[in-house]
C-alpha positions in Angstrom: 133.7 80.8 87.5 134.4 77.6 85.7 132.7 74.0 86.1 134.7 71.7 84.4 133.0 67.8 84.3 134.7 64.8 83.9 132.4 62.9 81.4 134.9 60.6 79.5 134.3 57.4 81.1 133.3 54.2 79.9 130.6 52.9 82.7 132.1 49.3 82.7 130.3 48.4 86.4 127.6 50.5 85.5 126.9 48.6 82.0 126.5 51.5 79.5 127.7 55.5 79.3 126.0 56.5 83.0 126.9 60.1 81.7 124.3 60.0 79.5 121.7 58.4 81.2 118.0 59.8 81.5 117.7 59.9 85.7 115.8 63.0 86.2 111.7 63.6 86.2 111.8 64.9 83.0 115.0 62.8 81.4 117.6 64.8 82.2 121.3 63.5 82.8 122.9 63.8 86.0 125.1 66.1 85.4 122.2 68.5 84.4 121.6 69.1 87.9 124.9 69.6 88.7 125.4 72.3 86.4 122.0 73.7 87.4 123.1 74.0 91.0 126.4 75.5 89.4 124.9 78.3 87.7 122.6 79.1 90.3 125.9 79.9 92.7 127.4 82.2 89.9 129.3 79.9 88.0 129.4 80.6 84.2 131.6 78.7 82.0 131.2 75.1 82.0 133.9 72.9 80.5 133.0 69.3 79.7 135.6 66.5 79.0 134.3 63.5 76.9 135.3 61.1 74.1 135.5 62.1 70.6 132.3 60.3 69.1 130.2 62.1 72.2 131.3 65.8 71.7 129.2 66.8 69.1 125.9 65.5 71.1 126.9 67.0 73.9 127.4 70.1 72.7 124.4 70.3 71.0 122.3 68.8 74.0 123.1 71.2 76.3 123.3 74.4 74.0 119.7 74.0 73.1 119.1 73.5 76.7 121.2 76.6 78.6 120.9 79.9 78.7 123.1 81.5 75.9 124.7 83.8 79.1 126.8 80.4 80.2 129.5 79.3 78.1 130.2 75.8 77.1 132.9 74.2 75.9 133.2 70.5 75.3 137.0 69.1 75.3 138.0 65.6 73.9 140.2 63.7 76.3 142.2 62.0 73.2 145.7 59.8 74.7 147.8 61.7 71.8 147.3 64.5 73.8 150.3 65.3 76.0 152.8 67.9 77.0 155.0 69.3 74.6 157.8 66.4 73.5 155.7 63.9 74.6 154.4 60.7 72.3 152.1 58.2 73.1 152.7 54.1 73.2 151.2 53.6 69.8 149.2 50.4 71.5 147.8 52.8 74.0 143.8 52.6 73.6 142.1 54.0 77.1 142.4 57.4 77.9 145.6 58.4 80.2 143.4 59.2 83.8 141.8 61.7 85.5 145.0 64.2 85.8 145.1 63.9 81.7 141.7 64.4 81.4 142.0 67.8 83.5 144.9 68.9 81.5 143.4 68.5 78.3 141.5 71.5 79.1 144.3 73.8 79.8 143.6 75.7 76.1 139.7 76.7 77.8 140.4 77.4 81.1 142.2 80.9 82.2 140.1 81.4 85.8 139.3 79.6 89.1 137.5 76.4 88.4 136.2 73.7 89.8 136.3 69.9 89.1 133.7 67.3 89.1 132.3 63.9 87.8 129.1 63.7 85.2 128.0 60.7 87.4 128.0 62.3 90.7 125.1 64.5 92.5 126.8 66.6 94.6 123.9 69.1 96.4 123.3 72.6 95.8 125.0 73.7 99.0 128.1 72.2 98.3 128.3 74.4 94.6 127.4 77.3 97.1 130.5 76.6 99.2 132.7 75.9 96.1 131.5 79.1 95.1 131.9 81.1 98.5 135.8 79.3 98.7 136.4 81.2 95.2 135.0 84.6 96.3 136.7 84.9 99.5 140.0 84.2 98.3 142.6 85.0 95.2 145.3 83.2 96.7 146.8 81.3 94.1 148.7 78.9 96.2 145.4 78.0 98.2 143.4 75.1 96.9 140.1 73.3 98.0 138.2 70.1 98.5 134.8 69.6 98.7 134.4 66.5 100.9 131.7 64.1 102.3 131.6 61.7 105.1 132.2 58.3 104.1 128.7 56.6 105.1 127.0 58.9 103.0 129.2 57.6 99.9 128.7 54.1 99.9 126.8 51.8 97.6 124.2 48.7 98.8 125.1 46.8 95.8 129.1 46.4 95.7 132.2 48.0 96.7 133.3 51.2 95.9 137.0 53.2 95.5 137.3 56.2 97.9 139.9 58.4 98.8 139.8 59.0 102.8 140.7 62.6 103.6 143.6 63.2 106.6 142.6 66.7 108.1 144.6 69.1 110.3 142.8 72.5 111.5 140.8 72.4 108.4 143.7 71.7 106.3 144.3 68.5 103.9 147.3 66.8 105.0 146.8 63.6 103.0 144.8 61.2 100.9 145.0 57.2 101.1 143.3 55.8 98.4 140.9 52.6 99.3 139.7 50.6 96.1 137.2 48.4 97.6 134.9 49.7 100.4 131.8 48.0 101.5 129.9 48.0 104.6 129.5 44.9 106.5 127.1 45.0 109.4 128.3 48.0 111.3 131.8 47.9 110.2 133.1 49.8 107.0 136.0 48.1 105.4 138.5 47.8 102.8 138.4 44.6 101.6 141.7 45.2 99.0 143.8 46.4 102.1 141.6 44.9 105.1 141.7 48.2 107.0 138.8 49.5 109.0 137.5 52.4 108.2 135.9 55.5 110.5 132.4 56.2 108.4 132.6 59.8 109.4 135.9 60.5 108.2 136.0 63.0 105.3 136.3 61.3 101.6 137.2 62.9 98.0 134.7 62.7 95.3 136.8 64.6 93.0 135.0 67.8 93.8 138.4 69.8 93.6 138.6 73.5 93.5 141.7 74.6 91.5 143.4 77.7 90.5 144.7 78.3 87.0 148.2 77.5 87.5 147.3 74.3 88.5 147.6 72.9 84.8 151.4 74.4 84.3 151.8 71.9 87.6 149.9 69.0 85.7 152.0 69.8 82.4 154.9 68.6 85.1 153.2 65.9 86.7 152.1 64.1 83.8 155.5 64.1 82.0 157.5 62.7 85.6 154.9 60.0 86.1 154.3 58.6 82.8 158.1 58.1 82.9 157.2 56.0 85.9 154.2 54.1 84.6 154.9 50.1 84.6 152.5 49.7 81.8 152.4 52.5 79.6 149.4 50.6 77.7 147.2 50.4 80.8 148.1 52.4 83.7 146.3 56.1 84.6 147.9 59.2 86.0 145.3 60.0 88.6 144.1 63.4 89.7 143.8 63.0 93.3 147.8 62.0 93.5 148.7 64.9 91.4 146.8 67.4 93.8 148.8 65.3 96.7 152.4 65.5 95.3 152.1 69.2 95.0 150.5 69.3 98.8 153.6 67.0 99.9 156.1 69.5 98.1 154.4 72.5 99.9 153.4 74.1 96.5 149.6 74.4 97.7 147.8 74.2 100.4 144.3 72.6 100.3 141.1 73.6 102.6 138.7 71.1 103.3 135.6 72.6 102.6 132.5 70.6 103.6 130.2 69.9 101.2 126.7 70.3 103.8 124.8 68.0 101.1 123.9 64.6 100.4 125.5 62.9 97.6 124.7 59.7 95.6 126.3 58.3 92.3 125.5 55.5 90.0 128.5 52.8 90.1 126.2 50.4 89.5 123.3 50.0 87.6 121.1 49.0 90.4 122.0 52.5 91.7 119.8 53.7 89.1 116.5 53.0 90.7 117.5 55.3 94.2 118.8 58.0 92.1 115.5 58.5 90.2 113.5 58.6 93.4 116.0 61.0 94.7 115.9 63.4 91.8 112.2 63.0 91.8 111.9 63.6 95.2 114.0 66.8 95.2 111.9 68.3 92.0 108.6 67.3 93.8 110.2 69.4 97.2 111.0 72.4 94.7 114.5 72.0 94.8 114.5 72.1 91.1 112.0 72.9 88.6 110.4 69.9 86.0 111.7 70.4 83.0 115.0 71.7 84.7 115.7 73.8 82.2 113.3 76.6 80.2 114.7 76.6 76.7 
């Protein structure tokens, strides 16, 4: 099984490259705890999507720490890397978004794979449940989404964007994107749309469980979507929209997999203190060794 980590973000709201911030008790990055949990659950290939300037550093950093039995690939997300026959707008500077980031790993993955963000903590049970999903079925049209309760994914320091899931009999039927969610008193509200949300709804934290055929789907999706972009210099191509389009076309089914885990992230600089305290607590309780790696 492969773990694909998206680590190409700019950290504009956080104020720095948060995926490389030292949050663990021994200075570990947040993504290292996800990698550790994934390896413990049977994942044996780590693929990271990052920017060109971070590739060498990231590979060397992880290779020195992680056992050689685990394969590591670091892939660059470049604006010029597009499906055959397509060319990028020469004025384009920023990456094309999360769907494109995943597509860039197409030459490195030929097996079932999970997708996560580098700047989120997902929890050990979430990776065990992801592994159980893959081990229980080889159906190439059955995907999964490891999901979390909305109330457990909010930040006390500002709004967050979340994809709120609609679920029927354990299957995902749709994801509705909300861009400015905050808790006000006892109410959770999207201040962009004005919608009041149920705090117990499942939300997507971009923990997708995919089959290798997803790259062929993405090839067509990127081509179709790029032709529809209004602003080819700035608009992005999002992973949840790609999955949802396949769902609507009945190309795939998506199981909603309960994470059974706590989640936290570092959207804002103020989130760092809480993240550091939680990782310290988990380590002191014995959930993680300190330092995380023996190498």
